[in-house]
C-alpha positions as CSV (number, residue, x, y, z in Angstrom):
1,M,-4.3,-13.6,-5.2
2,D,-7.3,-13.8,-7.3
3,Q,-8.7,-11.2,-9.7
4,N,-11.5,-9.9,-7.4
5,L,-9.0,-9.2,-4.6
6,A,-6.7,-7.4,-7.1
7,I,-9.6,-5.3,-8.2
8,E,-10.4,-4.5,-4.6
9,N,-6.8,-3.5,-3.9
10,F,-6.6,-1.2,-6.9
11,S,-10.0,0.3,-6.0
12,A,-8.7,1.1,-2.5
13,L,-5.7,2.8,-4.0
14,A,-7.6,4.6,-6.7
15,Q,-8.2,7.8,-4.6
16,D,-5.7,10.6,-4.0
17,S,-5.7,10.5,-0.2
18,R,-5.5,6.8,0.1
19,L,-2.7,6.5,-2.4
20,A,-0.9,9.3,-0.5
21,I,-1.4,7.4,2.8
22,F,0.0,4.2,1.4
23,R,3.0,5.9,-0.2
24,L,3.8,7.8,3.0
25,L,3.6,4.6,5.0
26,V,5.9,2.8,2.6
27,T,8.6,5.4,3.5
28,K,8.1,4.7,7.2
29,Q,8.7,1.0,7.2
30,P,8.7,-1.1,9.3
31,E,7.4,1.0,12.2
32,G,4.7,2.9,10.5
33,L,3.1,6.0,12.0
34,P,0.5,6.9,14.5
35,V,-2.8,8.1,13.1
36,G,-2.2,11.6,14.4
37,E,1.1,11.9,12.6
38,I,-0.4,10.6,9.3
39,S,-3.2,13.2,9.7
40,R,-0.6,16.0,10.3
41,L,1.8,15.1,7.5
42,L,-1.0,14.7,4.9
43,N,-3.3,17.4,6.2
44,I,-6.3,15.1,6.4
45,V,-8.8,15.6,9.2
46,P,-8.9,12.6,11.5
47,S,-12.6,11.8,10.8
48,T,-11.9,11.5,7.0
49,L,-8.5,9.8,7.6
50,S,-10.3,7.1,9.6
51,G,-12.4,6.1,6.7
52,H,-9.5,6.0,4.3
53,L,-7.4,3.9,6.7
54,G,-10.3,1.5,7.1
55,I,-10.7,1.0,3.4
56,L,-6.9,0.3,3.0
57,K,-6.8,-2.0,5.9
58,R,-9.9,-4.0,4.7
59,A,-8.1,-4.4,1.3
60,G,-5.1,-5.8,3.2
61,L,-2.8,-3.0,2.2
62,L,-2.2,-1.8,5.7
63,K,-1.5,-3.4,9.1
64,S,-2.3,-1.8,12.4
65,T,-1.0,-2.2,15.9
66,R,-2.0,-0.5,19.2
67,Q,0.9,1.1,21.0
68,Q,-0.5,2.3,24.4
69,R,-3.3,4.7,23.5
70,E,-2.3,5.2,19.8
71,I,-3.0,3.1,16.8
72,H,0.0,2.8,14.4
73,Y,-0.5,1.9,10.7
74,A,2.1,0.4,8.4
75,A,2.1,-0.6,4.8
76,N,1.6,-4.3,4.3
77,L,4.5,-4.8,1.9
78,D,3.9,-8.6,1.8
79,H,0.4,-8.0,0.5
80,M,1.6,-5.4,-2.0
81,G,4.2,-8.0,-3.2
82,E,1.4,-10.4,-3.8
83,L,-0.5,-7.8,-5.9
84,V,2.6,-7.0,-7.9
85,R,3.3,-10.8,-8.5
86,F,-0.3,-11.2,-9.6
87,M,0.1,-8.4,-12.1
88,L,3.4,-9.7,-13.5
89,K,2.6,-13.4,-13.3
90,D,2.3,-13.8,-17.1
91,C,4.8,-11.1,-17.9
92,C,6.6,-11.6,-21.2
93,N,4.8,-14.9,-21.7
94,G,6.9,-16.5,-19.0
95,Q,10.2,-15.2,-20.4
96,V,11.4,-13.4,-17.3
97,E,14.6,-12.3,-18.9
98,N,12.5,-10.1,-21.2
99,C,11.0,-8.3,-18.2
100,R,14.1,-7.1,-16.5
101,D,13.2,-3.4,-16.9
102,I,9.9,-4.0,-15.1
103,I,11.4,-5.9,-12.1
104,S,14.6,-3.8,-11.9
105,L,14.9,-1.6,-8.8
106,D,16.6,1.0,-11.0
107,S,13.3,1.5,-12.9
108,I,11.5,2.3,-9.7
109,S,13.4,5.5,-8.9
110,G,11.7,7.6,-11.5
């Protein structure tokens, strides 16, 4: 990942509704949710939701699949992993053992 793509990703997440959408979809892995369910759970009108989903998908943070007449969205965790690795690439000047708190799953729960 390059810096421009990382900036695009952070820009896509730097809005309340879009961050809420991504966080919701992370909890619904790997199936994701249909658009109508995302709208209902987050109380976002479909026309507004469509724009937010488009921004997140163009940034690579979401994947979509059509299931009959519905479009399902899921978080693209592989892409988010790339973003996290980009951010931590030079962590602790290459001394990974000094970064255990950052990469520990226990530190995520808070």
